[in-house]
N, CA, C and O of each residue as an XYZ file, in Angstrom:
364
protein
N      18.901      6.039     -4.235
C      17.586      5.569     -3.785
C      17.578      3.971     -4.030
O      17.958      3.492     -5.099
N      17.147      3.245     -3.031
C      17.111      1.801     -3.119
C      15.905      1.253     -3.835
O      15.000      2.007     -4.192
N      15.874     -0.065     -4.055
C      14.690     -0.626     -4.695
C      13.569     -0.706     -3.773
O      13.770     -0.704     -2.559
N      12.340     -0.779     -4.295
C      11.103     -0.882     -3.483
C      11.058     -2.366     -3.096
O      11.322     -3.266     -3.894
N      10.717     -2.554     -1.862
C      10.518     -3.930     -1.309
C       9.112     -4.394     -1.687
O       8.145     -3.631     -1.691
N       9.056     -5.661     -1.999
C       7.710     -6.292     -2.242
C       6.997     -6.576     -0.941
O       7.624     -6.726      0.108
N       5.705     -6.647     -1.015
C       4.957     -6.876      0.259
C       5.417     -8.154      0.988
O       5.457     -8.159      2.218
N       5.765     -9.232      0.273
C       6.196    -10.412      0.930
C       7.503    -10.180      1.678
O       7.717    -10.731      2.758
N       8.391     -9.345      1.084
C       9.683     -9.057      1.724
C       9.393     -8.198      2.928
O      10.011     -8.408      3.972
N       8.521     -7.275      2.850
C       8.252     -6.312      3.994
C       7.691     -7.156      5.141
O       8.128     -6.986      6.279
N       6.745     -8.053      4.885
C       6.185     -8.856      5.955
C       7.265     -9.683      6.582
O       7.316     -9.772      7.808
N       8.135    -10.296      5.809
C       9.258    -11.089      6.387
C      10.102    -10.271      7.258
O      10.512    -10.738      8.321
N      10.415     -8.983      6.852
C      11.243     -8.138      7.633
C      10.607     -7.728      8.875
O      11.256     -7.631      9.916
N       9.281     -7.468      8.799
C       8.568     -7.083     10.033
C       8.575     -8.203     11.093
O       8.728     -7.985     12.294
N       8.390     -9.453     10.531
C       8.429    -10.565     11.451
C       9.818    -10.759     12.083
O       9.934    -11.148     13.245
N      10.859    -10.483     11.300
C      12.243    -10.601     11.812
C      12.451     -9.531     12.958
O      13.106     -9.793     13.967
N      11.871     -8.353     12.743
C      11.985     -7.308     13.817
C      11.287     -7.808     15.065
O      11.819     -7.647     16.164
N      10.102     -8.416     14.935
C       9.398     -8.873     16.051
C      10.165     -9.962     16.787
O      10.100    -10.003     18.015
N      10.873    -10.827     16.121
C      11.676    -11.809     16.701
C      12.880    -11.263     17.468
O      13.216    -11.713     18.563
N      13.485    -10.311     16.862
C      14.612     -9.611     17.490
C      14.168     -8.873     18.716
O      14.882     -8.876     19.718
N      13.042     -8.251     18.684
C      12.493     -7.488     19.847
C      12.231     -8.489     20.924
O      12.552     -8.198     22.076
N      11.673     -9.651     20.655
C      11.372    -10.667     21.704
C      12.708    -11.226     22.283
O      12.713    -11.770     23.387
N      13.773    -11.099     21.583
C      15.049    -11.559     22.065
C      15.758    -10.518     22.854
O      16.853    -10.776     23.354
N      15.176     -9.315     22.997
C      15.692     -8.279     23.860
C      16.379     -7.139     23.184
O      16.839     -6.219     23.860
N      16.472     -7.155     21.859
C      17.008     -6.024     21.120
C      16.130     -4.798     21.178
O      14.926     -4.913     21.404
N      16.686     -3.666     20.986
C      15.884     -2.421     20.913
C      15.345     -2.290     19.473
O      15.790     -2.955     18.538
N      14.368     -1.394     19.366
C      13.832     -1.220     17.979
C      14.923     -0.718     17.083
O      15.025     -1.173     15.944
N      15.765      0.221     17.550
C      16.813      0.789     16.693
C      17.786     -0.306     16.194
O      18.209     -0.293     15.038
N      18.128     -1.254     17.096
C      19.029     -2.309     16.682
C      18.402     -3.236     15.737
O      19.013     -3.631     14.743
N      17.140     -3.615     16.026
C      16.401     -4.589     15.157
C      16.228     -4.008     13.729
O      16.437     -4.679     12.718
N      15.822     -2.682     13.722
C      15.603     -2.043     12.432
C      16.888     -1.884     11.628
O      16.887     -2.017     10.404
N      17.972     -1.603     12.320
C      19.244     -1.475     11.623
C      19.696     -2.890     11.093
O      20.387     -2.967     10.077
N      19.313     -3.965     11.767
C      19.714     -5.274     11.336
C      18.980     -5.693     10.026
O      19.519     -6.452      9.220
N      17.748     -5.182      9.841
C      17.010     -5.522      8.552
C      17.305     -4.537      7.457
O      16.855     -4.722      6.326
N      18.105     -3.414      7.782
C      18.594     -2.501      6.744
C      17.563     -1.449      6.343
O      17.531     -1.057      5.177
N      16.735     -0.985      7.247
C      15.874      0.151      6.897
C      15.916      1.134      8.088
O      16.428      0.839      9.168
N      15.341      2.324      7.813
C      15.299      3.321      8.831
C      14.117      3.071      9.733
O      13.207      2.326      9.367
N      14.110      3.683     10.913
C      12.984      3.580     11.816
C      11.702      4.064     11.197
O      10.649      3.447     11.359
N      11.791      5.208     10.462
C      10.635      5.815      9.817
C      10.031      4.802      8.873
O       8.811      4.636      8.864
N      10.851      4.102      8.060
C      10.345      3.094      7.129
C       9.730      2.001      7.860
O       8.660      1.532      7.472
N      10.351      1.545      8.930
C       9.787      0.446      9.753
C       8.452      0.759     10.255
O       7.545     -0.069     10.177
N       8.280      1.989     10.800
C       6.900      2.378     11.364
C       5.897      2.538     10.212
O       4.721      2.221     10.392
N       6.301      2.994      9.097
C       5.409      3.153      7.926
C       5.008      1.716      7.467
O       3.833      1.475      7.190
N       5.913      0.826      7.392
C       5.596     -0.561      6.958
C       4.689     -1.182      7.976
O       3.726     -1.850      7.599
N       4.954     -0.991      9.292
C       4.176     -1.627     10.326
C       2.726     -1.167     10.307
O       1.796     -1.931     10.565
N       2.569      0.172      9.974
C       1.250      0.773      9.856
C       0.476      0.153      8.707
O      -0.711     -0.136      8.851
N       1.105     -0.050      7.604
C       0.391     -0.565      6.473
C       0.293     -2.115      6.425
O      -0.722     -2.644      5.972
N       1.335     -2.847      6.887
C       1.336     -4.252      6.743
C       1.388     -5.005      8.022
O       1.478     -6.232      7.987
N       1.338     -4.356      9.160
C       1.385     -5.004     10.449
C       0.185     -5.889     10.618
O      -0.952     -5.478     10.388
N       0.457     -7.150     11.037
C      -0.622     -8.099     11.212
C      -1.097     -8.862     10.026
O      -1.947     -9.746     10.134
N      -0.548     -8.523      8.888
C      -1.005     -9.208      7.642
C      -0.090    -10.429      7.347
O       1.092    -10.438      7.687
N      -0.669    -11.422      6.721
C       0.134    -12.544      6.188
C       0.480    -12.258      4.737
O      -0.058    -11.316      4.155
N       1.319    -13.008      4.169
C       1.769    -12.792      2.799
C       0.571    -12.823      1.828
O       0.443    -11.923      0.998
N      -0.285    -13.813      1.912
C      -1.443    -13.925      1.015
C      -2.345    -12.706      1.151
O      -2.874    -12.202      0.160
N      -2.511    -12.254      2.338
C      -3.412    -11.094      2.541
C      -2.803     -9.835      1.937
O      -3.533     -8.987      1.424
N      -1.505     -9.698      1.987
C      -0.852     -8.534      1.405
C      -0.969     -8.538     -0.063
O      -1.226     -7.502     -0.677
N      -0.780     -9.732     -0.674
C      -0.922     -9.810     -2.151
C      -2.336     -9.463     -2.556
O      -2.528     -8.754     -3.544
N      -3.312     -9.927     -1.842
C      -4.748     -9.663     -2.144
C      -4.980     -8.196     -2.016
O      -5.628     -7.589     -2.869
N      -4.454     -7.594     -0.942
C      -4.715     -6.203     -0.715
C      -4.173     -5.352     -1.906
O      -4.838     -4.412     -2.341
N      -2.984     -5.683     -2.416
C      -2.450     -4.936     -3.569
C      -3.283     -5.141     -4.781
O      -3.494     -4.180     -5.521
N      -3.785     -6.336     -5.051
C      -4.666     -6.619     -6.170
C      -5.928     -5.751     -6.036
O      -6.361     -5.150     -7.020
N      -6.499     -5.679     -4.890
C      -7.718     -4.942     -4.634
C      -7.455     -3.478     -4.868
O      -8.286     -2.809     -5.481
N      -6.338     -2.945     -4.409
C      -5.979     -1.562     -4.617
C      -5.886     -1.198     -6.098
O      -6.358     -0.148     -6.535
N      -5.234     -2.145     -6.889
C      -5.164     -1.892     -8.315
C      -6.532     -1.910     -9.002
O      -6.782     -1.094     -9.889
N      -7.424     -2.830     -8.604
C      -8.756     -2.891     -9.135
C      -9.543     -1.709     -8.761
O     -10.312     -1.208     -9.582
N      -9.396     -1.198     -7.504
C     -10.095      0.009     -7.078
C      -9.661      1.182     -7.842
O     -10.518      1.999     -8.179
N      -8.375      1.371     -8.171
C      -7.870      2.494     -8.993
C      -8.441      2.431    -10.382
O      -8.809      3.466    -10.939
N      -8.533      1.209    -10.984
C      -9.073      1.013    -12.274
C     -10.613      1.460    -12.303
O     -11.069      2.184    -13.189
N     -11.299      0.993    -11.327
C     -12.724      1.344    -11.217
C     -12.965      2.838    -11.039
O     -13.900      3.397    -11.612
N     -12.130      3.469    -10.256
C     -12.284      4.914    -10.038
C     -12.036      5.620    -11.330
O     -12.749      6.580    -11.623
N     -11.054      5.211    -12.150
C     -10.841      5.817    -13.440
C     -12.047      5.700    -14.316
O     -12.462      6.659    -14.967
N     -12.626      4.482    -14.328
C     -13.791      4.223    -15.184
C     -14.967      5.086    -14.799
O     -15.664      5.628    -15.657
N     -15.188      5.212    -13.474
C     -16.328      6.030    -13.005
C     -16.061      7.478    -13.349
O     -16.977      8.208    -13.726
N     -14.840      7.892    -13.227
C     -14.494      9.313    -13.515
C     -14.768      9.569    -14.997
O     -15.399     10.569    -15.342
N     -14.312      8.696    -15.859
C     -14.609      8.848    -17.301
C     -15.991      8.902    -17.685
O     -16.384      9.705    -18.530
N     -16.823      8.002    -17.044
C     -18.269      7.987    -17.260
C     -18.919      9.273    -16.787
O     -19.792      9.820    -17.461
N     -18.502      9.748    -15.649
C     -19.071     10.996    -15.081
C     -18.791     12.160    -16.038
O     -19.673     12.969    -16.326
N     -17.554     12.229    -16.522
C     -17.180     13.263    -17.432
C     -17.970     13.188    -18.701
O     -18.457     14.210    -19.185
N     -18.116     11.998    -19.262
C     -18.969     11.753    -20.458
C     -20.394     12.256    -20.271
O     -20.966     12.903    -21.148
N     -20.964     11.932    -19.076
C     -22.355     12.311    -18.771
C     -22.438     13.853    -18.644
O     -23.424     14.440    -19.090
N     -21.453     14.503    -18.063
C     -21.532     15.948    -17.914
C     -21.486     16.586    -19.305
O     -22.204     17.548    -19.577
N     -20.662     16.058    -20.155
C     -20.522     16.651    -21.519
C     -21.823     16.502    -22.269
O     -22.300     17.439    -22.910
N     -22.404     15.290    -22.180
C     -23.730     15.043    -22.839
C     -24.813     16.002    -22.291
O     -25.606     16.520    -23.077
N     -24.864     16.245    -21.007
C     -25.862     17.113    -20.425
C     -25.665     18.564    -20.928
O     -26.644     19.286    -21.116
N     -24.429     18.981    -21.141
C     -24.175     20.306    -21.609
C     -24.593     20.428    -23.086
O     -25.101     21.468    -23.505
N     -24.377     19.372    -23.861
C     -24.805     19.397    -25.248
C     -26.303     19.436    -25.358
O     -26.833     20.165    -26.198
N     -27.011     18.679    -24.542
C     -28.485     18.663    -24.542
C     -29.003     20.049    -24.132
O     -29.927     20.558    -24.766
N     -28.461     20.643    -23.140
C     -28.920     21.976    -22.738
C     -28.705     23.005    -23.804
O     -29.530     23.907    -23.950
N     -27.653     22.917    -24.546
C     -27.376     23.873    -25.607
C     -28.285     23.851    -26.779
O     -28.465     24.845    -27.483
N     -28.864     22.687    -26.980
C     -29.727     22.513    -28.145
C     -31.129     23.155    -27.922
O     -31.796     23.537    -28.883
N     -31.556     23.266    -26.655
C     -32.871     23.744    -26.369
C     -32.924     25.136    -25.949
O     -34.005     25.658    -25.675
């Protein structure tokens, strides 16, 4: 299994494929030239297509922050449910 590509590298490779396609290469040839499978290329294009490097970095930061906030809300919800059960048990 190879290393995971960083968003900046992915965007650069997607742009390289676009250039090769405009020069008349097929998708299979262009994808082979950047060293990934067609499936990987299409997955990358779906996630990063049309993004600039700065936007991709910001998107990853926002995803990390979103995951952190979801965990915080989940913890608070669990705490609230436990407290409600305790209060119901006393009366």
